[in-house]
BALOBA-1460 file (C-alpha; in Angstrom, 3 decimals):
// residues 88
<rec num="1" residu="x" x="-30.346" y="-6.415" z="-7.235"/>
<rec num="2" residu="x" x="-30.945" y="-5.395" z="-10.832"/>
<rec num="3" residu="x" x="-29.624" y="-2.065" z="-12.047"/>
<rec num="4" residu="x" x="-30.367" y="0.046" z="-15.044"/>
<rec num="5" residu="x" x="-27.583" y="2.282" z="-16.303"/>
<rec num="6" residu="x" x="-27.645" y="4.994" z="-18.967"/>
<rec num="7" residu="x" x="-24.073" y="5.217" z="-20.258"/>
<rec num="8" residu="x" x="-24.646" y="7.549" z="-23.162"/>
<rec num="9" residu="x" x="-23.752" y="6.754" z="-26.757"/>
<rec num="10" residu="x" x="-19.966" y="6.903" z="-26.465"/>
<rec num="11" residu="x" x="-19.628" y="4.631" z="-23.420"/>
<rec num="12" residu="x" x="-22.403" y="2.345" z="-24.660"/>
<rec num="13" residu="x" x="-20.449" y="1.817" z="-27.888"/>
<rec num="14" residu="x" x="-17.271" y="1.163" z="-25.937"/>
<rec num="15" residu="x" x="-18.979" y="-1.473" z="-23.774"/>
<rec num="16" residu="x" x="-20.487" y="-3.099" z="-26.851"/>
<rec num="17" residu="x" x="-17.069" y="-3.276" z="-28.546"/>
<rec num="18" residu="x" x="-15.515" y="-4.873" z="-25.443"/>
<rec num="19" residu="x" x="-18.174" y="-7.585" z="-25.457"/>
<rec num="20" residu="x" x="-18.116" y="-8.032" z="-29.255"/>
<rec num="21" residu="x" x="-14.335" y="-8.531" z="-29.319"/>
<rec num="22" residu="x" x="-14.579" y="-11.156" z="-26.570"/>
<rec num="23" residu="x" x="-12.661" y="-9.126" z="-24.000"/>
<rec num="24" residu="x" x="-15.684" y="-9.503" z="-21.719"/>
<rec num="25" residu="x" x="-18.503" y="-12.033" z="-21.886"/>
<rec num="26" residu="x" x="-21.331" y="-9.624" z="-21.119"/>
<rec num="27" residu="x" x="-22.281" y="-6.035" z="-20.427"/>
<rec num="28" residu="x" x="-22.720" y="-6.975" z="-16.762"/>
<rec num="29" residu="x" x="-19.157" y="-8.245" z="-16.616"/>
<rec num="30" residu="x" x="-17.886" y="-4.915" z="-18.000"/>
<rec num="31" residu="x" x="-19.935" y="-2.992" z="-15.447"/>
<rec num="32" residu="x" x="-18.720" y="-5.167" z="-12.545"/>
<rec num="33" residu="x" x="-15.114" y="-4.610" z="-13.622"/>
<rec num="34" residu="x" x="-15.677" y="-0.874" z="-13.833"/>
<rec num="35" residu="x" x="-17.229" y="-0.706" z="-10.381"/>
<rec num="36" residu="x" x="-14.432" y="-2.892" z="-8.970"/>
<rec num="37" residu="x" x="-11.809" y="-0.517" z="-10.397"/>
<rec num="38" residu="x" x="-13.614" y="2.490" z="-8.927"/>
<rec num="39" residu="x" x="-13.767" y="0.714" z="-5.557"/>
<rec num="40" residu="x" x="-10.002" y="0.053" z="-5.665"/>
<rec num="41" residu="x" x="-9.292" y="3.676" z="-6.576"/>
<rec num="42" residu="x" x="-11.530" y="5.005" z="-3.813"/>
<rec num="43" residu="x" x="-9.840" y="2.685" z="-1.299"/>
<rec num="44" residu="x" x="-6.394" y="3.976" z="-2.323"/>
<rec num="45" residu="x" x="-7.597" y="7.574" z="-2.162"/>
<rec num="46" residu="x" x="-9.015" y="7.006" z="1.333"/>
<rec num="47" residu="x" x="-5.676" y="5.569" z="2.483"/>
<rec num="48" residu="x" x="-3.863" y="8.546" z="0.954"/>
<rec num="49" residu="x" x="-6.241" y="10.944" z="2.691"/>
<rec num="50" residu="x" x="-5.540" y="9.243" z="6.037"/>
<rec num="51" residu="x" x="-1.790" y="9.538" z="5.424"/>
<rec num="52" residu="x" x="-2.094" y="13.208" z="4.550"/>
<rec num="53" residu="x" x="-4.106" y="13.912" z="7.696"/>
<rec num="54" residu="x" x="-1.556" y="11.988" z="9.773"/>
<rec num="55" residu="x" x="1.282" y="14.006" z="8.239"/>
<rec num="56" residu="x" x="-0.485" y="17.300" z="8.876"/>
<rec num="57" residu="x" x="-1.184" y="16.277" z="12.477"/>
<rec num="58" residu="x" x="2.492" y="15.356" z="12.942"/>
<rec num="59" residu="x" x="3.572" y="18.711" z="11.533"/>
<rec num="60" residu="x" x="1.074" y="20.561" z="13.724"/>
<rec num="61" residu="x" x="2.398" y="18.683" z="16.768"/>
<rec num="62" residu="x" x="5.996" y="19.529" z="15.894"/>
<rec num="63" residu="x" x="6.948" y="15.956" z="14.999"/>
<rec num="64" residu="x" x="9.083" y="17.039" z="12.045"/>
<rec num="65" residu="x" x="12.769" y="17.082" z="11.134"/>
<rec num="66" residu="x" x="14.759" y="19.647" z="9.202"/>
<rec num="67" residu="x" x="15.246" y="18.493" z="5.597"/>
<rec num="68" residu="x" x="18.993" y="19.223" z="5.603"/>
<rec num="69" residu="x" x="19.462" y="17.078" z="8.733"/>
<rec num="70" residu="x" x="17.510" y="14.191" z="7.221"/>
<rec num="71" residu="x" x="19.374" y="14.428" z="3.904"/>
<rec num="72" residu="x" x="22.758" y="14.477" z="5.639"/>
<rec num="73" residu="x" x="21.823" y="11.370" z="7.633"/>
<rec num="74" residu="x" x="20.636" y="9.560" z="4.502"/>
<rec num="75" residu="x" x="23.729" y="10.559" z="2.541"/>
<rec num="76" residu="x" x="25.945" y="9.184" z="5.320"/>
<rec num="77" residu="x" x="23.924" y="5.988" z="5.618"/>
<rec num="78" residu="x" x="24.014" y="5.176" z="1.906"/>
<rec num="79" residu="x" x="27.650" y="6.189" z="1.500"/>
<rec num="80" residu="x" x="28.541" y="3.713" z="4.275"/>
<rec num="81" residu="x" x="26.478" y="1.004" z="2.582"/>
<rec num="82" residu="x" x="28.198" y="1.689" z="-0.748"/>
<rec num="83" residu="x" x="31.618" y="1.492" z="0.910"/>
<rec num="84" residu="x" x="30.746" y="-1.907" z="2.429"/>
<rec num="85" residu="x" x="29.489" y="-3.220" z="-0.916"/>
<rec num="86" residu="x" x="32.749" y="-2.424" z="-2.749"/>
<rec num="87" residu="x" x="35.314" y="-5.242" z="-2.880"/>
<rec num="88" residu="x" x="38.385" y="-4.635" z="-0.816"/>
């Protein structure tokens, strides 16, 4: 499927420089890379959105822990690990 894209002067110049310097072999290669990067970003954002919704649902359902309790447990856990790691 052929596409026509109007990038405007600034982006057009940028694409041309990328091809001219040999970073990319063609304008199409630059465009494919750009679309691939957008796809990756959108995929990460969708996963983040799912995680946020899951966290909100957990909070709404009362599946939360008091921060002080969690921090105390983590402090104890890592202090015990540090004690084990020290030579006797």
